[in-house]
C-alpha positions in Angstrom: -22.7 -9.2 -65.4 -22.2 -6.4 -62.9 -24.2 -5.9 -59.8 -24.7 -2.6 -58.0 -24.6 -3.3 -54.3 -24.9 -1.1 -51.2 -22.9 -3.0 -48.6 -20.6 -0.5 -46.9 -18.5 0.0 -50.1 -20.1 3.2 -51.2 -18.5 6.7 -50.7 -18.0 7.8 -47.1 -20.3 10.8 -47.5 -23.2 8.5 -48.3 -22.9 6.7 -45.0 -24.1 7.9 -41.7 -21.8 8.8 -38.9 -23.2 6.0 -36.8 -22.3 3.5 -39.6 -18.8 4.9 -39.8 -18.4 4.7 -36.0 -19.8 1.2 -36.0 -17.3 0.1 -38.7 -14.4 1.7 -36.8 -15.5 0.0 -33.6 -15.8 -3.4 -35.4 -12.4 -3.0 -37.0 -10.7 -1.9 -33.8 -12.2 -4.9 -32.0 -11.0 -7.3 -34.7 -7.6 -5.7 -34.6 -7.3 -6.1 -30.8 -8.4 -9.8 -31.1 -5.8 -10.4 -33.8 -3.0 -8.7 -31.8 -4.0 -10.8 -28.7 -3.8 -13.9 -30.8 -0.4 -12.9 -32.1 0.9 -12.2 -28.6 -0.4 -15.6 -27.4 1.4 -17.4 -30.1 4.6 -15.5 -29.5 4.6 -16.2 -25.8 4.1 -19.9 -26.5 7.2 -19.9 -28.7 9.2 -18.1 -26.0 8.0 -20.6 -23.4 9.3 -23.4 -25.5 12.7 -21.8 -25.8 12.9 -21.2 -22.0 12.0 -24.9 -21.5 14.7 -26.1 -23.8 17.3 -23.8 -22.2 16.3 -25.0 -18.7 16.6 -28.6 -19.9 20.1 -28.0 -21.2 21.1 -26.2 -18.1 19.7 -29.1 -16.0 21.7 -31.6 -18.0 24.8 -29.5 -17.5 24.2 -29.4 -13.8 23.9 -33.2 -13.6 27.1 -33.7 -15.5 28.8 -31.2 -13.3 27.8 -33.3 -10.2 29.3 -36.4 -11.8 32.4 -34.4 -12.7 32.8 -33.3 -9.1 32.2 -36.8 -7.9 34.9 -38.1 -10.3 37.3 -35.4 -9.2 36.8 -36.4 -5.5 37.3 -40.0 -6.5 40.5 -38.9 -8.3 41.8 -37.2 -5.2 41.1 -40.2 -3.0 42.6 -42.6 -5.5 45.6 -40.3 -6.0 46.3 -40.4 -2.3 45.8 -44.2 -1.9 47.0 -45.7 -5.2 49.8 -45.3 -7.7 49.6 -42.5 -10.3 47.8 -44.3 -13.2 44.4 -44.8 -11.5 44.5 -41.3 -10.1 45.3 -39.8 -13.5 42.5 -41.8 -15.1 39.9 -40.5 -12.7 41.2 -37.0 -13.1 40.9 -37.1 -16.9 37.3 -38.4 -16.7 36.4 -35.7 -14.2 37.9 -32.9 -16.3 36.1 -34.2 -19.5 32.8 -34.3 -17.7 33.2 -30.8 -16.4 34.1 -29.5 -19.8 31.0 -31.1 -21.3 28.9 -29.7 -18.4 30.2 -26.2 -19.0 29.3 -26.4 -22.7 25.8 -27.6 -22.0 25.3 -24.9 -19.3 26.4 -22.2 -21.7 24.1 -23.5 -24.4 21.2 -23.5 -21.9 22.0 -20.0 -20.8 22.1 -18.8 -24.4 18.6 -20.3 -25.1 17.1 -18.7 -21.9 18.6 -15.3 -22.8 17.2 -15.6 -26.4 13.7 -16.0 -25.0 13.9 -13.1 -22.6 12.4 -10.6 -22.0 9.2 -12.5 -22.1 7.4 -9.9 -24.1 5.4 -10.6 -27.3 7.7 -8.3 -29.4 6.0 -8.9 -32.7 2.6 -8.1 -31.2 3.9 -5.0 -29.5 5.4 -3.8 -32.7 2.1 -4.5 -34.5 0.1 -2.5 -32.0 2.6 0.4 -32.3 2.2 0.3 -36.1 -1.6 0.2 -35.7 -1.6 3.2 -33.4 0.7 5.1 -35.7 -1.7 4.4 -38.7 -4.7 5.4 -36.7 -3.0 8.7 -35.6 -1.9 9.4 -39.2 -5.4 8.8 -40.6 -7.0 11.0 -37.9 -4.6 13.8 -38.8 -5.7 13.7 -42.5 -9.4 14.2 -41.6 
């Protein structure tokens, strides 16, 4: 059973200019809202990455402080005691600094992956929308 309906699906010449302008305005408004939603989601994801990177960098900094403390202790013990205690503190300090360096580099990589803080997918979508609108306006 087929129904003939007249809800904005007829040929363009059967519709008034005000209807066409109204439809275009409604579609543009919906498009802008969708792009804003996409930009918001993308910025939230980048914020999470920045937080993770900052956390890793912070952990690396704490371990670096422990490493410096251990190296200072190694120098003191090295001057005051025989070589084995001194060497043990030195080994611990070096290991902590290596781990701190690895964590700091991982944190830096995460922060760089999240920057610049632009919603790239949303910007790309808007650029495509503008190109489509320009192309359609040229055809008319």
